[in-house]
VMD Tcl script that draws the C-alpha trace (Angstrom):
set ca {
  {-18.47 3.93 14.23}
  {-16.46 6.38 16.01}
  {-13.86 8.01 13.90}
  {-10.86 9.14 16.54}
  {-8.09 11.20 15.98}
  {-5.12 9.56 17.19}
  {-3.12 12.34 17.99}
  {-5.93 13.34 20.70}
  {-8.31 10.76 21.53}
  {-10.97 13.36 20.41}
  {-14.06 11.67 18.73}
  {-14.44 13.30 15.04}
  {-17.57 11.87 13.75}
  {-19.97 9.04 14.23}
  {-20.54 7.00 10.99}
  {-23.21 4.51 10.86}
  {-21.30 0.86 9.76}
  {-22.91 -0.59 6.30}
  {-25.43 -3.52 7.59}
  {-25.48 -6.78 6.02}
  {-28.76 -5.85 4.30}
  {-26.85 -2.68 3.56}
  {-23.93 -4.35 1.70}
  {-26.51 -6.35 0.14}
  {-28.51 -4.02 -1.64}
  {-25.40 -2.23 -2.70}
  {-24.26 -5.55 -4.43}
  {-27.75 -5.80 -6.28}
  {-27.90 -2.12 -7.39}
  {-24.02 -2.59 -8.48}
  {-25.05 -5.81 -10.50}
  {-27.85 -3.84 -12.14}
  {-26.33 -0.63 -12.67}
  {-22.37 -2.31 -14.11}
  {-23.52 -3.36 -17.64}
  {-24.76 0.12 -18.78}
  {-21.46 1.65 -17.05}
  {-19.41 -0.76 -19.19}
  {-21.17 0.30 -22.36}
  {-20.40 3.63 -22.13}
  {-17.99 4.57 -24.50}
  {-14.36 4.59 -22.91}
  {-13.77 8.41 -23.76}
  {-17.09 9.02 -21.42}
  {-15.66 7.20 -18.37}
  {-12.45 8.50 -19.44}
  {-13.77 12.25 -18.89}
  {-15.50 11.39 -15.65}
  {-12.39 10.47 -13.95}
  {-10.67 13.25 -15.15}
  {-13.37 15.57 -13.52}
  {-12.55 13.34 -10.37}
  {-8.72 14.34 -10.58}
  {-9.14 17.70 -11.14}
  {-11.55 17.74 -8.17}
  {-9.22 16.12 -5.99}
  {-6.46 18.88 -6.98}
  {-8.75 21.60 -6.62}
  {-9.65 20.29 -3.22}
  {-6.37 19.13 -2.03}
  {-5.79 21.38 0.76}
  {-9.24 20.48 2.19}
  {-8.77 16.96 1.78}
  {-5.40 16.73 3.37}
  {-6.60 17.89 6.93}
  {-9.27 15.23 6.87}
  {-6.83 12.24 6.27}
  {-4.45 13.57 9.19}
  {-7.28 14.06 11.77}
  {-8.38 10.41 11.08}
  {-5.12 8.70 10.73}
  {-2.21 11.20 12.43}
  {-0.66 11.29 9.29}
  {1.64 14.58 9.30}
  {-0.13 16.95 7.07}
  {2.58 17.47 4.55}
  {2.42 13.82 4.13}
  {-1.03 13.79 3.32}
  {-0.77 16.81 1.02}
  {1.81 14.62 -0.40}
  {0.28 11.21 -0.92}
  {-2.91 13.07 -2.98}
  {-0.67 15.37 -4.93}
  {1.41 11.93 -6.08}
  {-2.29 10.14 -6.48}
  {-2.75 12.50 -9.47}
  {0.28 11.52 -11.21}
  {-1.11 7.78 -10.77}
  {-4.42 8.86 -12.31}
  {-3.11 10.16 -14.72}
  {-1.12 7.55 -15.91}
  {-4.32 5.00 -15.85}
  {-6.04 7.30 -18.02}
  {-3.13 7.82 -20.36}
  {-2.92 4.22 -20.84}
  {-6.23 2.46 -20.70}
  {-7.03 2.94 -24.40}
  {-4.03 1.04 -25.48}
  {-4.17 -2.12 -22.58}
  {-8.12 -2.31 -23.53}
  {-8.14 -1.81 -27.53}
  {-9.02 -5.14 -29.38}
  {-5.56 -6.89 -30.49}
  {-5.49 -8.69 -33.48}
  {-3.23 -11.50 -32.93}
  {-3.37 -13.45 -36.12}
  {-4.96 -12.92 -40.07}
  {-4.16 -14.66 -42.89}
  {-6.41 -17.16 -45.58}
  {-9.87 -15.51 -44.13}
  {-9.72 -16.04 -40.55}
  {-8.51 -13.34 -37.75}
  {-7.66 -13.76 -34.22}
  {-8.82 -11.29 -32.01}
  {-8.60 -10.78 -28.60}
  {-10.54 -8.49 -26.58}
  {-10.88 -7.21 -22.82}
  {-13.80 -7.35 -21.03}
  {-14.76 -5.70 -17.28}
  {-14.56 -8.62 -14.80}
  {-17.79 -7.24 -13.69}
  {-18.60 -6.31 -9.50}
  {-15.33 -5.94 -8.05}
  {-15.28 -5.64 -4.03}
  {-12.41 -3.50 -3.06}
  {-11.18 -3.65 0.97}
  {-8.86 -0.83 0.83}
  {-6.01 0.24 3.43}
  {-5.80 3.13 5.83}
  {-1.80 3.77 6.15}
  {-2.07 5.40 2.23}
  {-5.70 5.27 1.71}
  {-5.65 7.91 -1.86}
  {-2.54 5.58 -3.45}
  {-3.86 1.87 -2.44}
  {-7.87 3.04 -3.22}
  {-6.97 4.80 -6.63}
  {-4.70 1.65 -7.71}
  {-7.84 -0.46 -7.47}
  {-11.20 1.76 -8.01}
  {-9.50 3.70 -11.01}
  {-8.43 1.24 -13.54}
  {-11.68 -0.55 -12.33}
  {-14.24 2.18 -13.06}
  {-12.16 2.86 -16.42}
  {-12.34 -0.82 -17.60}
  {-16.35 -0.84 -17.10}
  {-16.35 -2.56 -13.63}
  {-18.69 -1.42 -10.89}
  {-17.18 -1.10 -7.33}
  {-18.17 -2.11 -4.11}
  {-15.68 -0.19 -2.02}
  {-14.80 -0.58 1.47}
  {-12.53 1.86 3.11}
  {-10.31 1.04 6.33}
  {-12.59 2.38 9.47}
  {-9.58 3.98 10.08}
  {-9.78 6.31 6.83}
  {-13.53 6.23 6.66}
  {-13.76 9.89 6.13}
  {-11.36 9.56 3.70}
  {-13.21 7.04 1.86}
  {-16.44 8.97 1.85}
  {-14.49 12.28 0.41}
  {-13.39 9.82 -2.49}
  {-16.99 8.42 -2.94}
  {-18.73 12.00 -3.21}
  {-16.17 13.25 -5.51}
  {-16.57 10.23 -8.01}
  {-20.24 10.54 -7.98}
  {-19.98 14.59 -8.82}
  {-17.50 13.56 -11.49}
  {-20.00 11.67 -12.85}
  {-19.80 8.10 -11.95}
  {-23.22 6.62 -10.80}
  {-23.78 5.91 -7.64}
  {-24.77 2.20 -8.47}
  {-21.48 1.91 -9.88}
  {-19.22 3.02 -6.89}
  {-20.93 2.36 -3.55}
  {-18.73 3.15 -0.48}
  {-19.59 0.55 2.45}
  {-18.33 2.02 5.68}
  {-17.56 -0.75 8.79}
  {-15.31 -2.62 10.28}
  {-14.87 -6.53 9.95}
  {-18.70 -7.54 9.73}
  {-18.94 -5.13 6.86}
  {-16.06 -6.82 4.90}
  {-17.20 -10.28 5.69}
  {-20.87 -9.29 4.23}
  {-19.10 -7.93 1.06}
  {-17.23 -11.54 0.77}
  {-20.41 -13.02 1.06}
  {-21.91 -11.38 -2.02}
  {-21.65 -13.01 -5.40}
  {-18.89 -10.73 -6.50}
  {-16.87 -10.97 -9.31}
  {-13.27 -10.28 -7.85}
  {-11.67 -9.16 -4.35}
  {-8.89 -6.70 -4.61}
  {-7.51 -6.18 -0.48}
  {-4.76 -4.29 0.56}
  {-3.34 -5.20 4.34}
  {-2.07 -7.67 6.36}
  {-0.98 -11.34 5.41}
  {-3.32 -12.76 8.53}
  {-6.15 -11.07 6.96}
  {-5.58 -11.58 3.53}
  {-5.56 -15.53 4.01}
  {-8.37 -15.38 5.46}
  {-10.09 -13.65 2.39}
  {-8.64 -15.78 0.58}
  {-9.55 -18.92 1.98}
  {-13.25 -17.39 2.34}
  {-13.72 -16.97 -1.57}
  {-11.63 -20.08 -2.44}
  {-14.29 -22.35 -3.34}
  {-16.14 -19.95 -5.45}
  {-13.36 -19.77 -8.75}
  {-13.42 -15.62 -7.74}
  {-10.29 -13.78 -9.07}
  {-8.42 -12.80 -6.13}
  {-5.56 -10.03 -5.72}
  {-3.94 -9.45 -2.46}
  {-1.40 -6.71 -1.50}
  {-0.12 -7.78 1.95}
  {2.71 -6.78 3.76}
  {6.67 -7.03 3.78}
  {9.87 -7.33 6.00}
  {11.60 -5.10 3.73}
  {15.78 -5.33 3.67}
  {18.48 -3.30 2.47}
  {22.09 -4.10 2.00}
  {24.48 -1.15 2.55}
  {27.82 -2.31 1.18}
  {31.23 -1.12 1.81}
  {31.50 1.30 -0.72}
  {29.15 3.79 -0.04}
  {28.78 7.24 1.05}
  {27.88 6.46 4.95}
  {26.10 9.89 5.48}
  {23.95 9.89 2.24}
  {22.90 6.37 2.55}
  {22.19 6.61 6.36}
  {19.86 9.87 5.59}
  {17.68 7.85 2.32}
  {17.71 4.71 4.77}
  {16.17 6.47 7.65}
  {13.80 8.54 5.81}
  {12.57 5.20 3.97}
  {12.40 3.19 7.21}
  {10.45 6.23 9.47}
  {8.30 7.79 6.85}
  {4.76 7.70 7.36}
  {6.01 6.47 11.05}
  {7.20 3.10 9.70}
  {3.58 2.52 8.45}
  {4.59 1.12 5.27}
  {4.20 -2.36 3.64}
  {7.59 -1.23 1.93}
  {8.74 0.65 4.68}
  {12.62 -0.45 5.15}
  {12.47 -3.06 7.81}
  {15.65 -4.67 8.16}
  {19.11 -3.15 7.32}
  {21.96 -5.42 6.82}
  {25.20 -3.21 6.48}
  {28.76 -4.53 5.62}
  {30.99 -4.83 8.55}
  {33.33 -2.22 7.08}
  {31.37 0.79 7.47}
  {28.59 -0.73 10.40}
  {29.83 1.75 13.03}
  {29.93 4.65 10.93}
  {26.75 4.06 9.60}
  {25.01 3.44 12.92}
  {26.39 6.64 13.63}
  {24.96 8.54 11.30}
  {21.95 6.63 10.97}
  {20.94 7.29 14.50}
  {21.75 10.80 14.29}
  {19.47 11.28 11.23}
  {16.55 9.62 13.31}
  {17.20 12.03 16.41}
  {16.48 15.02 13.95}
  {13.00 13.90 13.25}
  {10.20 16.29 14.22}
  {7.97 14.32 16.31}
  {4.32 15.92 17.18}
  {1.09 17.72 16.14}
  {0.68 15.97 12.85}
  {-1.58 19.24 11.63}
  {2.02 21.35 12.09}
  {3.42 21.32 8.60}
  {7.06 21.07 9.81}
  {6.37 17.65 11.69}
  {7.79 14.43 10.44}
  {6.30 11.77 12.85}
  {3.01 11.64 14.31}
  {1.09 9.25 16.25}
  {0.30 5.46 15.21}
  {-2.77 5.37 13.32}
  {-3.62 2.17 15.34}
  {-2.53 2.47 18.96}
  {-2.78 -0.87 19.60}
  {0.63 -1.75 17.38}
  {2.30 -0.01 20.26}
  {1.92 -3.46 21.98}
  {3.31 -5.43 18.80}
  {6.49 -2.69 18.73}
  {7.25 -2.92 22.56}
  {7.17 -6.82 22.09}
  {9.58 -7.07 19.48}
  {11.96 -4.17 21.10}
  {11.64 -6.42 24.26}
  {12.44 -9.43 22.53}
  {15.52 -8.14 20.43}
  {16.95 -6.72 23.97}
  {16.79 -9.86 25.66}
  {18.29 -11.76 22.94}
  {21.38 -9.09 22.99}
  {20.07 -6.30 21.07}
  {21.13 -2.52 21.89}
  {18.75 0.26 21.99}
  {20.79 3.16 20.45}
  {17.92 5.54 20.56}
  {13.94 5.53 21.38}
  {12.65 2.02 22.87}
  {8.92 2.37 23.87}
  {5.85 4.47 24.18}
  {5.84 8.24 24.78}
  {3.38 8.90 27.66}
  {3.83 12.69 27.84}
  {2.15 13.24 24.28}
  {-1.84 13.02 25.07}
  {-4.13 10.97 23.12}
  {-5.00 7.63 23.74}
  {-2.56 5.45 25.45}
  {0.09 3.95 23.27}
  {-0.48 6.33 20.55}
  {2.98 7.98 20.58}
  {6.10 5.73 20.25}
  {9.49 6.88 19.87}
  {11.45 6.28 16.92}
  {13.51 3.09 18.03}
  {17.05 1.99 16.59}
  {17.97 -1.26 17.40}
  {21.76 -2.94 16.62}
  {23.50 -5.93 17.37}
  {20.33 -7.67 15.42}
  {19.64 -10.90 13.82}
  {17.48 -13.02 12.06}
  {15.85 -14.79 14.97}
  {14.56 -11.89 16.60}
  {11.08 -11.46 16.02}
  {12.13 -7.80 14.78}
  {13.52 -9.40 11.58}
  {11.18 -12.04 11.55}
  {7.62 -10.29 12.14}
  {6.19 -6.97 10.22}
  {6.38 -3.89 12.45}
  {4.43 -1.36 11.09}
  {6.07 1.14 13.11}
  {8.76 3.09 13.79}
  {11.31 0.67 14.74}
  {14.15 -0.50 12.66}
  {16.67 -3.11 13.31}
  {20.50 -2.96 11.55}
  {22.44 -5.78 11.50}
  {26.35 -6.17 10.67}
  {27.25 -8.51 7.63}
  {30.80 -9.78 6.67}
  {30.30 -9.71 2.72}
  {27.44 -9.93 0.18}
  {26.86 -13.74 0.56}
  {26.37 -13.29 3.84}
  {24.20 -10.40 3.11}
  {21.82 -11.99 0.77}
  {21.35 -14.93 2.64}
  {20.14 -13.12 5.94}
  {18.05 -10.71 3.43}
  {16.33 -13.50 1.62}
  {15.58 -15.54 5.10}
  {11.93 -14.39 5.43}
  {8.43 -15.63 4.60}
  {7.76 -12.21 2.90}
  {9.13 -10.80 -0.73}
  {7.65 -7.18 -1.41}
  {10.84 -5.33 -1.91}
  {14.75 -5.46 -1.21}
  {17.55 -2.74 -1.84}
  {21.16 -2.44 -2.26}
  {23.23 0.60 -1.57}
  {26.59 0.55 -3.32}
  {28.36 2.73 -6.01}
  {28.63 -0.83 -8.22}
  {25.77 -1.18 -10.52}
  {26.78 -4.69 -11.31}
  {27.46 -5.65 -7.67}
  {23.95 -4.41 -6.76}
  {22.42 -6.38 -9.78}
  {24.28 -9.87 -8.64}
  {22.82 -9.52 -5.14}
  {19.09 -8.44 -6.12}
  {18.82 -10.65 -8.68}
  {19.32 -13.68 -6.45}
  {16.26 -12.22 -4.52}
  {12.78 -13.26 -4.43}
  {11.02 -9.88 -4.45}
  {8.54 -8.08 -6.49}
  {10.59 -4.65 -6.47}
  {14.17 -4.15 -6.16}
  {16.15 -1.09 -5.71}
  {19.47 0.26 -6.46}
  {20.58 3.48 -4.31}
  {16.64 3.99 -3.45}
  {14.03 2.72 -1.40}
  {10.65 2.70 -0.20}
  {9.41 3.88 -3.66}
  {6.23 3.35 -5.79}
  {6.30 4.52 -9.37}
  {2.84 4.05 -11.46}
  {4.92 2.79 -14.40}
  {5.95 -0.29 -12.69}
  {3.99 -3.11 -11.23}
  {3.50 -2.84 -7.95}
  {3.82 -6.72 -6.86}
  {4.43 -9.47 -3.61}
  {5.95 -12.65 -3.58}
  {5.31 -15.41 -1.11}
  {3.44 -14.01 1.73}
  {3.38 -10.45 0.33}
  {0.65 -11.18 -1.94}
  {-0.50 -12.36 -5.09}
  {-1.21 -9.98 -8.58}
  {-0.22 -6.68 -9.46}
  {-1.39 -3.34 -9.38}
  {-0.06 -0.22 -11.29}
  {1.75 -0.33 -14.49}
  {-0.28 -1.75 -17.66}
  {-0.37 -4.75 -15.93}
  {-2.53 -2.88 -13.16}
  {-5.17 -1.65 -15.44}
  {-5.15 -5.47 -17.41}
  {-6.00 -6.85 -14.19}
  {-9.42 -5.54 -14.12}
  {-10.15 -7.07 -17.35}
  {-10.41 -10.93 -18.68}
  {-9.78 -12.31 -21.81}
  {-12.25 -13.12 -24.52}
  {-10.66 -14.86 -27.80}
  {-12.37 -14.15 -30.76}
  {-12.04 -16.50 -33.89}
  {-13.31 -14.45 -37.02}
  {-13.18 -16.77 -40.51}
  {-14.52 -14.83 -43.01}
  {-17.23 -17.10 -45.00}
}
mol new
graphics top color blue
foreach p $ca { graphics top sphere $p radius 0.5 }
foreach p [lrange $ca 0 end-1] q [lrange $ca 1 end] { graphics top cylinder $p $q radius 0.2 }
display resetview
């Protein structure tokens, strides 16, 4: 499997894909090693994860360029992802003891009722490339802390990062059988699902998530899916237009729009629509696009250059239906690298919910803006989707924001912010955006199963 730099097209490395036999062997080893790992006192598992975090922090300047080279993520954003990952690890370490402690729920007349949390067993973690540190540690860190073994398939577009994570975990004291990195593509993932695993945690697109759920549906295996979004934001008529435009431009184009929670639809009250569009386009045109190893670069190449075809088709459909391209609009052919790697940041106006760009996930630097007459029209348009990951409202009135957000079927609701994730809050989707939760204390307990103890004194 070739690891290719999307900015230049250069081959960075060649990594053997894990074979079907290799996946099966890793499973058998994990199954054999998991009970001993679970039997270790929790403080020992915590210490191993703390050593891992310390190594990540110490080697951030070596790890960030690996991520940049294989995904095209600008170096400042790569370093920021690694730094922010440390806060997530710290949250898990600080809260796992309380979450997994025995809970006495009733005690009287010699009878004590206790809930004990036990590990799931062997967990399959099929991870993503857009934030491999974030989405990976959201799964394997609490899974390991809770006593599970993890079979970790990094995305084929973030393989070297995945292998570096495995090396650091092993050096920190996590046994190799308990955390196995299985590099490879779809065939490796399919082979992993064929094993008698106890749970599968996947981050990626809705179509792939659905196939994974169908593959294990008859086996009564726990399935948790963190899938895509078509995340809307409503800009009310009482906002500071310039500030809202700056926040939403960053929310739409950070990491080149390659985020499940990136802003993908903007609805603006008609009273401030034109002013907002002018400020938004001006902000986008200031973004520096270029060499991702340059600390001043904001936009790099698409990690998956083939996504350019999807983006171009969405733009063409919108224009055919009456939308206007305000900036950008297509592939930049003069930047080098693989065909389609460089897609100009694109802003469309006159967009409506019939257009593909407002129906299907873009996952790239394309955003549509629509004008709406009032809050009710905004709610109706925002909730007209198969997805339910995030939604936001920009207004000076918190009660007004709540009235809008309370009516939307989403897992995360934002007031005057967007594209934000916190380790203290559950990250969860509705409808085609997935099932289950990571992060928060729920993102720890999800890696355990309860056992009910009925204890009566003789």
